[in-house]
C-alpha positions in Angstrom: -8.7 -0.8 -23.0 -8.6 -4.2 -21.4 -7.6 -4.6 -17.8 -3.9 -5.4 -17.2 -4.7 -7.5 -14.1 -7.8 -9.6 -13.9 -8.5 -11.8 -10.8 -11.8 -13.7 -10.9 -13.3 -15.8 -8.1 -9.9 -16.9 -6.9 -9.4 -19.2 -3.9 -6.0 -20.3 -2.6 -5.3 -22.5 0.4 -2.1 -23.5 2.1 -3.0 -26.7 3.9 -5.8 -25.8 6.3 -5.2 -22.0 5.9 -7.5 -20.2 3.5 -5.3 -17.5 2.2 -7.7 -16.1 -0.4 -11.5 -16.7 -0.4 -13.3 -16.0 -3.7 -11.4 -12.9 -4.5 -12.0 -10.8 -7.6 -10.0 -7.8 -8.6 -9.5 -5.8 -11.9 -6.8 -3.2 -12.4 -7.0 -1.1 -15.5 -4.1 0.5 -17.5 -2.4 3.4 -15.8 -4.0 2.8 -12.4 -2.1 3.1 -9.1 -3.8 0.8 -6.6 -2.8 0.4 -3.0 -3.6 -2.8 -1.1 -4.0 -2.7 2.6 -4.5 -5.4 5.2 -3.1 -6.9 8.4 -0.3 -9.4 8.4 -1.6 -12.7 6.9 -4.6 -11.0 5.2 -3.6 -12.4 1.8 -2.0 -9.5 0.1 1.3 -11.2 -0.8 -0.5 -14.3 -1.8 -2.5 -12.3 -4.3 0.6 -10.7 -5.8 2.2 -14.1 -6.1 -0.7 -15.3 -8.2 -0.7 -12.2 -10.4 3.1 -12.7 -11.0 2.7 -16.3 -11.8 4.8 -17.6 -8.9 1.8 -19.6 -7.7 -1.5 -20.7 -9.3 -4.9 -20.5 -7.7 -6.8 -23.6 -6.4 -9.9 -22.2 -8.2 -10.7 -19.2 -10.3 -8.7 -17.4 -12.9 -5.9 -14.9 -13.0 -4.9 -13.0 -16.2 -1.9 -10.7 -16.6 -1.9 -8.4 -19.6 -4.5 -10.7 -21.2 -2.5 -13.9 -20.7 -1.7 -16.6 -18.2 0.8 -15.1 -15.7 2.5 -18.5 -15.5 3.4 -18.2 -19.2 6.8 -16.4 -19.5 5.5 -14.4 -22.5 2.9 -12.8 -20.3 5.6 -11.6 -17.9 7.8 -9.7 -20.4 6.1 -6.4 -19.4 5.9 -7.2 -15.7 8.2 -5.7 -13.0 8.1 -7.0 -9.5 9.7 -6.3 -6.1 8.9 -9.0 -3.5 9.1 -8.4 0.2 12.5 -10.0 0.3 15.0 -9.8 -2.5 18.3 -11.7 -2.6 21.1 -9.9 -4.4 24.4 -11.5 -5.3 26.7 -10.0 -2.7 29.9 -10.0 -4.8 28.4 -8.3 -7.9 28.6 -4.5 -8.2 25.4 -2.5 -8.4 25.8 -1.6 -12.1 26.6 -5.3 -12.9 23.3 -6.5 -11.3 21.4 -3.9 -13.2 23.2 -4.8 -16.5 22.5 -8.5 -15.9 18.7 -8.0 -15.3 18.5 -5.5 -18.2 19.7 -8.2 -20.6 16.4 -10.1 -20.1 14.4 -7.3 -21.7 14.2 -6.0 -25.3 14.4 -2.3 -24.6 15.7 -1.7 -21.0 16.4 1.6 -19.4 20.0 2.7 -19.6 21.8 1.7 -16.4 23.0 5.2 -15.5 19.5 6.7 -16.0 17.9 4.1 -13.8 20.5 4.4 -11.0 20.3 8.2 -11.1 16.5 8.1 -10.8 16.8 6.0 -7.6 19.7 7.9 -6.1 22.2 5.0 -6.6 24.5 6.4 -9.3 27.3 7.1 -6.7 27.0 3.5 -5.6 27.3 2.0 -9.1 30.7 0.3 -8.4 29.9 -0.8 -4.9 29.4 -4.5 -4.3 25.8 -5.2 -3.3 26.9 -7.0 -0.2 28.3 -3.8 1.2 25.1 -1.8 0.7 22.9 -0.8 3.6 19.4 -2.3 4.0 17.8 0.8 2.6 20.2 1.0 -0.4 19.4 -2.7 -1.2 15.7 -2.0 -1.0 16.1 1.0 -3.4 18.1 -1.2 -5.8 15.4 -3.9 -5.6 12.7 -1.5 -6.6 14.9 0.0 -9.4 15.3 -3.5 -10.8 11.6 -3.8 -11.2 11.6 -0.9 -13.6 14.7 -1.7 -15.7 12.7 -3.4 -18.4 10.2 -0.5 -18.9 7.3 -2.7 -17.7 3.7 -2.0 -18.4 2.7 -3.1 -14.9 4.7 -3.2 -11.6 3.9 -5.2 -8.5 5.5 -3.8 -5.4 5.2 -5.8 -2.1 6.0 -3.5 0.8 8.4 -1.5 -1.4 9.8 0.9 1.3 10.2 -1.5 4.2 13.5 -0.7 6.0 13.9 2.8 4.4 14.4 6.0 6.4 12.2 9.0 5.7 14.4 10.5 2.9 14.7 7.1 1.3 11.0 6.6 1.3 10.4 10.0 -0.2 12.9 9.3 -3.0 11.2 6.0 -3.8 7.8 7.7 -3.7 9.0 10.1 -6.3 10.3 7.3 -8.5 7.0 5.5 -8.3 5.1 8.7 -9.1 7.3 9.3 -12.1 6.7 5.8 -13.5 3.0 6.2 -13.0 2.9 9.6 -14.6 4.5 8.0 -17.7 1.5 5.7 -17.9 2.7 2.8 -15.9 0.3 0.6 -13.8 1.2 0.0 -10.2 -0.3 -2.5 -7.7 1.4 -2.1 -4.3 1.0 -3.4 -0.8 2.2 -1.4 2.2 2.1 -1.5 6.0 2.5 2.3 5.9 -1.0 3.7 5.6 0.4 7.2 4.9 2.3 5.7 2.0 -0.9 4.4 0.3 -2.6 7.7 1.1 0.3 9.6 -0.5 0.5 7.4 -3.7 -2.7 5.5 -4.4 -5.7 6.7 -6.4 -7.6 3.6 -5.4 -7.6 1.5 -2.2 -8.3 -2.2 -1.8 -8.7 -3.4 1.7 -8.1 -7.2 2.3 -8.7 -9.1 5.5 -8.9 -12.8 6.2 -8.5 -13.5 2.5 -11.5 -11.4 1.4 -11.8 -8.0 -0.3 -13.6 -5.8 2.2 -13.4 -2.5 0.2 -12.4 -1.6 -3.3 -12.9 2.1 -4.1 -11.2 5.4 -4.7 -9.1 6.9 -1.9 -11.6 9.8 -1.5 -14.6 7.4 -1.3 -12.9 5.2 1.3 -12.1 8.2 3.5 -15.7 9.5 3.1 -17.1 6.2 4.3 -15.6 6.6 7.7 -18.0 8.1 10.2 -15.3 9.5 12.5 -14.2 13.1 12.2 -11.4 15.0 14.0 -11.7 18.4 15.6 -8.4 20.1 16.4 -8.7 23.0 18.8 -6.7 25.0 21.3 -8.0 25.4 24.8 -6.6 25.4 28.3 -9.5 23.3 29.5 -9.7 19.5 29.0 -12.4 19.0 26.3 -12.4 15.2 26.4 -15.5 15.2 28.6 -17.7 17.0 26.2 -20.8 15.1 25.0 -20.1 13.4 21.6 -16.4 13.0 22.1 -15.4 9.4 21.3 -11.7 9.9 22.0 -9.4 12.8 22.8 -5.7 13.4 22.6 -3.4 16.3 23.6 -0.9 17.6 21.2 1.8 20.2 21.9 0.8 23.1 24.2 -2.9 23.6 24.4 -3.8 21.8 21.1 -6.3 18.9 21.5 -7.7 16.4 19.0 -11.3 15.3 19.5 -12.7 12.4 17.6 -16.5 12.4 17.0 -19.2 10.9 14.8 -20.9 14.3 14.5 -18.5 17.2 14.2 -21.3 19.8 13.8 -23.0 18.8 17.0 -19.7 18.7 18.9 -18.9 22.2 17.8 -22.3 23.4 19.0 -21.7 21.6 22.3 -18.3 23.3 22.6 -19.9 26.8 22.0 -22.8 26.0 24.5 -20.3 25.0 27.2 -18.8 28.5 27.3 -15.3 27.1 27.3 -12.7 29.5 25.8 -11.1 28.1 22.7 -9.3 29.2 19.5 -7.9 27.9 16.2 -10.6 25.3 15.6 -10.1 23.0 12.6 -12.4 20.2 11.4 -10.6 17.5 9.5 -11.6 14.3 7.7 -10.5 10.9 8.7 -7.0 9.6 7.9 -6.6 6.4 5.9 -5.3 4.8 9.2 -8.7 5.6 10.8 -10.6 4.4 7.8 -8.6 1.1 7.7 -9.2 0.5 11.4 -12.9 1.0 11.0 -13.2 -1.1 7.8 -11.4 -4.2 9.3 -13.0 -4.0 12.7 -16.3 -5.7 11.7 -14.4 -8.6 10.2 -12.2 -9.0 13.3 -15.3 -9.1 15.5 -16.9 -11.6 13.3 -13.9 -13.9 13.4 -13.6 -13.6 17.1 -17.3 -14.4 17.5 -17.0 -17.5 15.3 -14.0 -18.7 17.4 -16.1 -18.3 20.5 -18.9 -20.3 19.0 -16.4 -23.0 18.0 -15.2 -23.2 21.6 
């Protein structure tokens, strides 16, 4: 099947700021893709091009085979931007009913509100909702039209732990039904929990585009978690160490096998040793670091 999102050699500037620099990206039907990047990396700009809110300075963007600036191409698109304005005096069910009228076969309002834990708030005015409740409603509205593809820009910002978990479940359910999701998030654990594929963007460029497992395997750092009354941070090969509760210590190293051998050779008493792979947070930090150093170097040369 054809890709539902196609971005080819796209560049976008805002005055002197180069927001996207020759970016290409393709998202196939049924994929759940997480985009990571620092503030100002270009993630939201990319979503605004895919949704047709802006057009590229150069390059092409296709949504479901058409021009995203054509309303016909957006019939099967759902979107939740970073900030959503809701009419404060309308009730929750009235907002859902209003948005539903724009689609040929919308989800029943009650079913949608129940899926997002908002059914008890159906008659509440949106102006009286908490920030987290408004965010859940905003994401719910992106799914009311049974879209084929959904763009979620920082979908769980402002939610507490339970609210985020509920939203994750709703996104997973949509994806399990065959929906395509392209989301951005500042929460690395969120992308790790949801995404099958990770795209890392920094300074307007795509640094990495691969499966979640492949991105994690590319990171050289490994973690050894071990219990010991001695401080193990001074062992050869330890790049960084951190103490957890009690005697538990976390040791970061580029060569976990060699560090374990060093630990045994040292004669230090230890127990409950675990070797873990990198987290997405560690992978992200390592992937963007070379770009940050390059930019800093270029600034130094300019000075």
